[in-house]
C-alpha positions in Angstrom: 78.6 25.0 117.9 82.2 25.1 119.3 83.5 25.3 115.7 81.2 28.2 115.0 82.3 29.9 118.2 86.0 29.3 117.4 85.5 30.6 113.8 83.8 33.8 115.1 86.6 34.3 117.7 89.2 34.1 114.9 87.5 37.0 113.2 87.4 39.2 116.3 89.1 42.0 114.5 86.2 42.3 112.0 83.7 42.7 114.9 85.9 45.5 116.3 86.3 47.3 113.0 82.7 46.9 111.8 81.3 47.6 115.3 83.3 50.9 115.7 82.5 52.2 112.2 78.8 51.4 112.6 78.7 53.0 116.1 80.2 56.2 114.7 78.0 56.2 111.7 74.9 55.8 113.8 75.9 58.7 116.1 76.7 61.1 113.2 73.6 60.1 111.1 71.1 60.0 114.0 72.3 63.3 115.5 72.8 64.9 112.1 73.6 68.6 112.4 73.3 68.3 116.2 76.8 66.8 116.1 79.7 68.7 117.6 82.2 69.4 114.9 85.6 71.1 115.4 85.5 74.8 114.6 89.2 75.9 114.2 90.3 75.8 110.5 87.3 73.7 109.8 83.8 75.2 110.4 85.3 78.6 110.2 87.4 78.0 107.0 87.1 75.2 104.5 83.5 74.2 105.0 82.2 77.7 104.3 84.5 77.9 101.2 83.2 74.6 99.8 79.7 75.7 100.5 80.4 79.1 98.7 81.7 77.2 95.7 78.6 75.2 95.5 76.1 78.0 96.0 77.9 80.2 93.4 78.3 77.4 90.9 82.0 78.1 90.6 83.5 74.6 91.3 84.7 74.3 87.6 84.6 77.9 86.4 87.6 80.1 85.4 88.2 83.7 86.2 85.3 84.2 88.6 85.5 86.4 91.6 84.0 84.9 94.8 82.2 87.1 97.3 84.6 86.9 100.3 87.1 89.4 101.4 85.7 91.9 99.0 86.1 89.6 96.1 88.8 86.9 95.6 89.6 84.9 92.5 88.4 81.3 92.3 92.0 80.1 92.0 92.5 80.8 95.7 90.2 78.0 96.7 90.4 74.2 96.5 90.8 72.2 93.3 87.8 70.7 91.6 89.8 67.6 90.9 90.2 66.8 94.6 88.0 63.8 95.4 87.4 65.2 98.9 86.4 68.7 97.6 83.9 67.1 95.1 82.0 65.6 98.0 80.7 69.1 98.8 79.4 69.5 95.3 77.6 66.1 95.4 76.1 66.0 98.9 74.5 68.5 101.3 77.4 70.2 103.3 77.0 68.3 106.6 76.7 64.9 104.9 79.7 65.8 102.7 81.8 66.4 105.8 80.7 63.1 107.4 81.2 61.2 104.1 84.7 62.6 103.9 85.4 61.3 107.4 84.3 57.7 106.7 85.8 57.6 103.2 89.1 58.7 104.9 88.8 55.6 107.0 88.1 53.4 104.0 91.0 55.0 102.1 93.4 54.4 105.0 92.4 50.8 105.4 92.8 50.1 101.6 96.1 52.0 101.6 97.5 50.1 104.6 96.3 46.8 103.3 98.0 47.1 99.9 101.2 48.5 101.5 101.3 45.6 104.0 100.6 43.0 101.3 103.5 44.4 99.3 106.1 44.4 102.1 105.1 41.4 104.3 106.2 38.0 103.2 103.5 36.1 105.2 100.7 38.6 104.8 97.8 36.3 105.8 99.3 35.8 109.2 99.2 39.5 110.0 95.9 40.3 108.3 94.1 41.1 111.6 96.8 43.5 112.6 96.9 45.1 109.2 93.2 45.9 109.2 93.2 47.1 112.8 96.1 49.5 112.1 94.4 50.6 108.9 91.4 51.6 111.0 93.6 53.3 113.7 95.3 55.4 111.1 92.0 56.2 109.4 90.4 57.5 112.6 93.3 59.6 113.8 91.9 63.1 114.4 93.9 65.0 111.8 93.0 68.1 109.7 89.6 67.1 108.2 90.0 69.0 104.9 93.1 67.0 104.2 91.9 63.7 105.7 92.3 62.0 102.3 95.9 63.3 102.0 96.8 61.9 105.4 95.0 58.6 104.8 96.7 58.1 101.4 100.3 58.3 102.6 100.7 54.5 102.7 99.1 54.3 99.2 101.9 56.6 97.9 104.5 54.3 99.6 102.9 51.2 98.0 103.0 52.7 94.5 106.6 53.9 94.8 107.8 50.5 96.3 106.0 48.7 93.4 107.8 50.9 90.9 111.1 50.4 92.7 110.8 46.7 92.4 109.7 46.7 88.8 109.0 49.4 86.3 105.3 49.1 85.4 103.4 51.6 83.3 100.1 50.7 84.9 101.5 51.6 88.4 103.0 54.7 86.9 99.5 55.8 85.6 98.1 55.2 89.1 100.8 57.4 90.5 99.9 60.1 88.1 96.3 60.1 89.5 97.5 59.8 93.1 97.2 63.7 93.6 93.4 63.5 93.5 93.6 62.1 97.0 96.6 64.1 98.1 97.5 67.8 98.5 100.7 69.3 97.2 101.4 71.9 99.9 100.9 69.4 102.7 102.5 66.2 101.3 103.2 66.4 97.6 106.2 68.7 97.8 107.9 66.5 100.4 107.1 63.2 98.7 108.7 64.5 95.5 111.7 65.9 97.5 112.2 62.5 99.3 111.8 60.7 95.9 114.6 62.8 94.4 116.9 62.3 97.3 116.3 58.5 97.5 116.7 58.1 93.7 120.1 59.8 93.8 121.2 57.9 96.8 120.1 54.6 95.3 121.8 55.4 92.0 125.1 56.1 93.8 124.8 53.1 96.0 124.0 50.6 93.2 125.8 52.5 90.5 122.7 52.0 88.4 119.6 54.1 87.9 116.3 52.6 89.0 113.9 53.4 86.1 110.8 53.1 88.2 112.0 55.7 90.7 113.4 57.9 87.9 110.1 58.0 86.0 108.0 58.3 89.1 109.4 61.8 89.8 108.2 63.6 86.6 105.0 61.6 86.5 104.0 62.4 90.1 105.0 66.0 89.6 102.9 66.3 86.5 99.9 64.8 88.3 100.1 67.5 91.0 100.4 70.2 88.4 97.5 68.9 86.4 95.1 68.2 89.3 96.1 71.3 91.3 96.6 73.6 88.4 94.9 76.5 90.2 97.5 76.4 93.0 100.4 76.3 90.5 98.9 79.1 88.4 98.6 81.3 91.5 102.1 80.5 92.6 103.9 80.8 89.3 101.8 83.0 86.9 100.1 85.5 89.2 102.3 88.4 90.2 99.9 89.7 92.8 101.7 90.4 96.1 99.9 88.3 98.7 99.7 88.4 102.5 102.5 85.7 102.5 104.9 88.6 101.8 104.1 90.3 105.1 103.6 87.3 107.4 106.1 87.5 110.3 107.2 84.1 111.5 108.8 83.5 114.9 112.6 83.6 115.0 113.6 81.5 117.9 117.0 81.1 119.6 118.9 77.8 120.0 117.2 76.8 123.2 113.8 77.6 121.9 114.4 75.7 118.7 115.5 72.7 120.7 112.3 72.9 122.8 110.3 73.0 119.6 112.1 69.8 118.3 111.4 68.0 121.6 107.7 69.2 121.5 107.3 68.0 117.9 108.6 64.6 118.9 106.6 64.2 122.1 103.3 65.8 121.3 100.7 65.7 118.6 101.2 68.8 116.4 98.5 71.2 115.2 96.5 69.6 112.4 98.1 66.2 112.9 96.8 64.9 116.2 97.8 61.3 116.5 97.4 60.5 120.3 100.8 58.8 120.4 102.2 60.3 123.5 100.8 58.2 126.3 101.0 54.7 124.8 102.7 54.5 121.4 105.6 56.7 122.4 106.7 54.8 125.5 106.3 51.4 123.8 108.4 52.6 120.8 111.1 54.1 123.0 111.4 51.0 125.1 111.6 48.8 122.1 114.2 51.1 120.4 116.4 51.0 123.5 116.1 47.2 124.0 116.6 46.4 120.3 119.7 48.6 119.9 121.3 47.3 123.1 120.9 43.8 121.7 122.4 44.8 118.4 125.4 46.4 120.2 125.9 43.3 122.3 125.9 41.2 119.1 128.2 43.7 117.4 125.8 44.0 114.6 126.7 47.6 114.0 125.3 47.8 110.5 121.8 47.0 111.6 121.8 50.2 113.7 121.4 52.0 110.4 119.7 49.5 108.2 116.9 47.9 110.4 113.6 49.2 109.2 112.4 50.0 112.8 115.5 52.2 113.4 115.1 53.9 110.0 111.5 54.9 110.6 112.4 56.1 114.1 115.2 58.2 112.6 112.7 59.6 110.1 110.5 60.8 112.9 113.5 62.5 114.5 114.4 64.1 111.2 110.9 65.5 110.8 110.9 66.8 114.4 114.3 68.5 113.8 112.9 70.2 110.6 109.8 71.3 112.6 112.1 73.1 115.0 114.5 74.5 112.4 111.5 76.1 110.6 111.5 78.7 113.4 115.1 79.7 112.5 114.8 82.8 110.3 118.1 82.4 108.3 117.0 79.0 107.0 113.6 80.3 106.0 115.2 83.3 104.2 117.6 81.0 102.4 114.7 78.9 101.0 112.9 82.1 99.9 116.1 83.2 98.0 116.6 79.9 96.4 112.9 79.3 95.4 111.0 82.7 95.5 107.6 81.1 94.8 107.9 79.3 98.1 107.9 82.5 100.1 106.0 81.8 103.3 106.0 78.1 102.5 105.6 76.1 105.7 108.3 73.4 105.3 107.8 72.2 108.9 105.0 70.2 107.4 107.4 67.2 107.1 106.1 66.5 110.7 102.7 65.6 109.2 104.3 62.3 108.1 104.9 61.4 111.8 101.4 60.1 112.6 101.8 57.4 110.0 105.4 56.7 111.2 104.5 56.3 114.9 101.8 53.7 114.1 104.0 52.0 111.6 106.6 51.6 114.4 103.9 50.2 116.7 102.9 47.8 113.9 106.5 46.5 113.6 106.5 45.9 117.4 103.2 43.9 117.4 104.3 42.0 114.3 107.5 40.9 116.0 105.3 39.8 119.0 103.2 37.8 116.5 106.3 36.1 115.3 107.2 34.7 118.7 106.5 31.0 119.3 104.9 31.6 122.7 101.1 32.1 122.7 101.4 35.2 124.9 103.2 37.0 122.1 100.1 37.0 119.9 97.8 37.9 122.8 100.0 40.8 123.8 100.2 42.0 120.2 96.4 42.0 119.8 96.1 43.8 123.2 98.5 46.5 122.1 96.6 47.0 118.8 93.2 47.2 120.6 94.6 49.5 123.3 96.1 51.8 120.7 92.7 52.0 118.9 90.8 52.6 122.2 93.2 55.5 123.1 92.7 57.2 119.8 88.9 57.0 120.1 88.7 58.4 123.7 91.4 61.0 123.5 89.8 64.5 123.3 92.0 65.8 120.5 91.0 68.9 118.5 89.4 67.1 115.5 88.0 64.1 117.4 84.4 64.9 116.4 83.2 61.5 117.5 84.5 62.0 121.0 83.1 65.5 121.5 79.7 64.6 119.9 79.4 61.6 122.2 80.6 63.4 125.3 78.5 66.6 124.8 75.4 64.7 123.8 75.7 62.4 126.9 76.3 65.5 129.1 73.2 67.2 127.8 71.1 64.1 128.5 72.4 63.5 132.0 72.5 67.1 133.1 69.5 68.3 131.1 71.3 71.5 130.1 73.1 72.8 127.1 76.8 72.8 126.8 78.7 76.0 125.9 80.0 74.6 122.7 77.8 75.1 119.6 76.9 72.1 117.5 77.1 72.2 113.7 73.5 73.3 113.1 73.7 76.0 115.8 77.0 77.3 114.6 75.7 78.1 111.1 72.0 78.7 112.1 70.9 78.4 108.5 67.2 79.1 109.3 68.0 82.3 111.2 70.1 83.8 108.4 67.6 82.7 105.7 64.9 84.6 107.6 67.2 87.6 108.0 67.9 87.8 104.3 64.3 87.6 103.5 63.3 90.3 106.0 66.0 92.9 105.0 65.6 92.1 101.3 69.2 91.0 101.0 70.5 91.1 97.4 74.2 90.3 97.4 75.5 93.4 99.2 78.8 93.2 101.0 78.6 92.7 104.8 80.7 92.0 107.8 80.3 90.0 111.0 80.9 90.9 114.6 80.7 88.6 117.6 80.8 85.4 115.5 82.8 83.9 112.6 82.3 85.6 109.2 82.4 82.0 107.8 78.8 81.8 109.1 77.8 84.5 106.7 79.7 82.9 103.8 78.1 79.5 104.5 74.7 81.2 104.3 75.3 82.9 101.0 76.1 86.4 102.3 78.9 88.3 100.6 81.6 89.5 103.1 84.3 92.1 103.3 85.8 90.1 106.2 86.8 86.4 106.1 89.5 83.8 106.7 91.9 82.9 103.9 95.6 82.1 103.9 96.3 83.5 100.5 94.9 86.8 99.3 96.3 90.2 98.2 98.4 92.3 100.5 96.7 95.4 99.0 93.3 94.3 100.2 94.7 93.4 103.7 96.0 97.0 104.0 92.7 98.4 102.7 90.7 96.3 105.1 93.0 97.4 107.9 91.6 100.9 107.6 88.2 99.6 108.7 89.6 98.0 111.9 92.3 100.5 112.6 90.4 102.0 115.6 90.2 98.5 117.2 93.9 97.7 116.5 94.9 101.0 118.2 93.3 99.8 121.4 94.4 96.1 121.2 98.1 95.4 120.8 97.3 91.7 120.7 95.0 91.9 117.7 97.2 94.5 116.0 100.1 92.0 116.1 97.8 89.2 115.2 96.5 90.9 112.1 99.7 92.7 110.9 102.0 89.8 111.4 99.7 87.2 109.9 96.5 88.5 108.5 94.8 85.3 107.3 91.8 86.3 109.6 90.6 89.6 108.3 87.9 90.1 111.0 86.1 92.9 112.7 88.1 92.8 116.0 87.1 94.2 119.4 88.9 97.1 121.0 90.4 94.8 123.7 92.4 91.6 123.8 89.4 89.2 124.5 88.3 87.1 121.6 84.9 88.3 120.4 84.2 85.5 117.8 84.4 82.3 119.9 81.8 79.8 119.0 80.4 79.9 122.6 76.8 79.8 123.7 77.3 82.3 126.5 79.7 84.7 124.9 80.0 88.0 126.8 82.3 91.0 126.3 83.8 93.6 128.6 82.8 96.4 126.2 80.0 96.5 123.7 81.3 99.5 121.8 82.3 98.8 118.2 85.6 100.2 117.0 85.6 100.6 113.2 86.0 103.3 110.6 82.5 103.4 109.0 83.7 105.5 106.1 86.4 102.9 105.3 83.7 100.2 105.5 81.5 102.1 103.1 84.4 102.8 100.8 84.7 99.0 100.3 81.0 98.9 99.4 80.1 97.6 102.9 76.4 97.9 103.5 75.3 95.6 106.4 77.0 94.7 109.7 75.6 91.5 111.4 76.4 91.7 115.1 75.8 89.2 117.8 75.6 92.0 120.3 73.8 95.3 120.5 76.4 97.9 119.6 76.3 100.7 122.2 77.9 103.3 120.0 76.1 102.5 116.8 74.7 106.0 116.5 78.1 107.5 116.8 79.3 105.2 114.0 76.4 106.1 111.8 75.1 102.6 111.9 71.3 102.2 111.8 69.8 99.1 113.5 67.2 97.8 111.0 66.2 94.7 112.9 66.9 92.3 115.7 66.5 88.6 114.8 66.2 85.4 116.8 65.2 81.8 116.0 64.3 79.0 118.4 66.9 76.6 117.1 69.7 79.2 117.1 71.8 80.5 120.1 72.4 83.8 118.3 70.5 87.1 118.6 71.6 89.0 115.5 71.4 92.8 115.3 71.5 93.9 111.7 73.0 97.4 111.2 73.1 99.3 108.0 75.8 101.9 107.3 74.1 105.3 106.6 
């Protein structure tokens, strides 16, 4: 019995890993569409787009125009060769989202496992740490639509290291297919750039070209071009002037840029939440200081710039500096002049590598604790790993769906009252909009939303003049602006928001308050609508779906043809038809 207990204790990490994954799976599967899923750049953006591709049968088609923003080419949406995107073709939308989350965890654990096995000389000794850190990296609350791209960074490192050690055509073939779990604009561009720089550096240092590195560059680039051909076709072959040309980025002064660099180093950045600030950061900084003081005392100057821990730390600093310099206009302008197709390209995204780097540094620390002869070293290492995992799980970061689903569900049970945030099913209210379409005899006419995200209409198969997309024509942006001009004249905030960015082409209110928050109890200071109805009709707009009764509807020649509610939905939808 003691032997069985001892054996089970040796595999503690498997109980932690399997237990957490099962717990999360039970929560998301039992609650289903009652789960609380992050809205920003998620429920309001990619999920409606994937749903639209499935409903319209255009995942694999060429030249089709999709019914959003008055009609946008299929090439402006995700590749059909992305494994993550294909989940939305195979499964119902909610379950595709959940499958994507858990497959990101699996991909992360596999990627970290192979990378660790390749670089650690005594891999079996560190197996528990490797698997725990694979889980930690997999559950980091990063941008869900690119969860595979984040999770696969260690896989890219593994393949490149293998090729660096020995040229192998089989590994080269795997590298060609790597882009199916990556994304060019987020990681591919930078992986290729780093590869080029390192290949040249290694060539100069060793006075000999490494064939594995040399061949990896064109092979990986070809993979991205093949599997993301729509993106490259839009960038290189389509001469349409897009909203990227009119986007106005911040131009900060020296002090402000320094603040951005410090912020990028200290805090989790937008889309790359990694929960490193309160535990990983202080541990890493302490270790960095102690290690380098010891190196200086021993006069081992070279190790200051060759030790792997220091190199990864410098990489984090470099990414943070690039993050700050992105907000310096002269540097952005230079990039545009040198490479015109990259106009509006967000090169600060090098900072998206930092989540992996922070936890790689923590892994190095706990590994070195494992290497100590004293028993406390291993206990402390395991404690650090478990604490890092716990902090990630319980930190209320933007995309921590498990935390918010658990918290809000528990709150409702204890308080016997609804929370203000809408769950997945409430946000899209599919039954309500299905009923509305049947009642009004909807037949594909172009519409717009007011008081809620237009992505809700897109998700429910309703064509929209409004919408959220980071890449569409500047001409349409200016045409759509005519519709919302009366509102923009009254709200300097939304005028600046639309004119200087424009990815959200929404029916804005005539005041600075947000009118499309996914809130159960949304109220406005003014229920007048400020639009140009003639401009709306000129774009073939027919119906306006409003969450509020519009007090000046008659003045705008908008005829209310029905008021719709549904027991499971928080919305009351007023449907207006433009006369």
